[in-house]
C-alpha positions in Angstrom: -10.2 25.0 -46.1 -13.6 24.0 -45.0 -16.9 24.3 -46.8 -17.9 27.3 -44.7 -14.7 28.7 -42.4 -11.1 29.2 -43.0 -8.4 26.8 -40.5 -5.5 28.4 -38.8 -2.9 27.2 -41.4 -4.9 28.4 -43.8 -5.2 31.9 -42.3 -0.9 31.3 -41.3 -0.6 30.9 -45.2 -2.8 33.6 -46.3 -0.5 35.9 -43.9 2.5 34.5 -45.9 0.8 35.4 -49.4 0.7 38.6 -47.9 4.1 39.1 -46.6 5.3 37.7 -50.1 3.5 40.1 -51.8 4.6 43.3 -49.7 8.1 41.7 -50.4 7.3 41.7 -54.1 6.4 45.6 -54.5 9.3 45.9 -53.0 11.8 44.0 -55.1 9.7 45.8 -57.9 10.0 49.3 -56.7 14.4 48.3 -56.4 14.3 47.1 -59.7 12.7 50.4 -60.9 15.1 52.3 -59.1 18.2 50.5 -60.6 16.7 50.2 -64.3 16.3 54.3 -64.1 19.2 55.2 -62.2 21.8 53.0 -64.3 21.9 50.9 -60.6 22.8 51.8 -57.1 23.6 55.9 -56.9 23.8 59.0 -54.7 19.6 59.3 -55.8 18.5 55.7 -54.8 21.2 54.2 -52.2 19.5 55.2 -49.4 16.1 54.3 -50.7 17.8 50.7 -52.0 19.1 49.8 -48.6 15.3 51.0 -46.7 13.9 48.9 -49.0 16.6 45.8 -48.6 15.8 46.5 -44.5 12.0 46.0 -44.9 12.0 42.9 -47.1 14.6 41.7 -44.8 11.4 42.1 -41.6 8.4 40.8 -44.1 11.3 37.9 -44.6 11.6 37.2 -40.5 8.0 37.4 -40.0 7.0 35.2 -43.0 9.6 32.7 -41.7 8.4 32.5 -38.1 5.0 31.6 -39.9 6.5 28.9 -42.3 8.0 27.5 -39.7 5.2 27.2 -37.2 3.3 25.2 -39.6 2.8 21.2 -39.6 4.7 19.4 -42.7 1.4 18.6 -44.5 0.6 22.1 -44.7 4.3 23.8 -45.5 3.2 21.4 -48.4 0.3 23.7 -49.5 2.5 27.2 -49.0 2.4 28.6 -52.6 2.6 32.2 -52.1 3.5 34.6 -55.3 6.8 35.8 -57.5 7.1 39.2 -58.9 5.2 38.0 -62.1 1.9 36.8 -60.4 3.5 32.9 -60.9 3.2 30.8 -57.6 5.7 29.1 -55.8 6.3 27.1 -53.0 7.2 29.0 -50.0 11.3 27.3 -50.4 11.8 28.9 -53.9 10.7 31.6 -53.4 12.5 32.2 -50.2 16.1 31.0 -52.6 14.2 33.3 -55.0 14.6 37.2 -53.1 17.8 35.8 -51.3 18.8 35.8 -55.1 16.9 39.2 -55.4 18.5 40.1 -52.1 22.2 39.2 -53.7 21.8 41.2 -56.6 20.5 44.4 -54.6 24.4 43.9 -52.7 25.9 42.9 -54.9 24.3 46.7 -56.6 25.8 48.6 -53.1 28.9 47.4 -53.4 30.2 48.9 -56.3 28.5 52.1 -55.6 30.8 51.7 -52.2 33.5 50.0 -53.9 35.9 47.6 -51.5 34.6 50.0 -48.1 31.6 48.4 -48.1 
């Protein structure tokens, strides 16, 4: 970043960070819902599915932005995790995928083997 302005890459990294913040918000909602309802059930199944879709759309946007960065700028792409710690975007993506796999497991448990 320059002394008085932001580079285009800085702006892109900020957009990625904003997408991560949105994803984190929905991950917290999912976590709270799963804990409050002891997993997926009639009361939260629609919300879980909708929130997972929203996360997917934010991930698609963030991935496209990330791929547009140069290799040197990709190394600077740190984003916040749900607990406020910052990680490199690649590690963040793996963590989100892991979280979504747990949501999928909860939904499969609710629907049984028909899902």
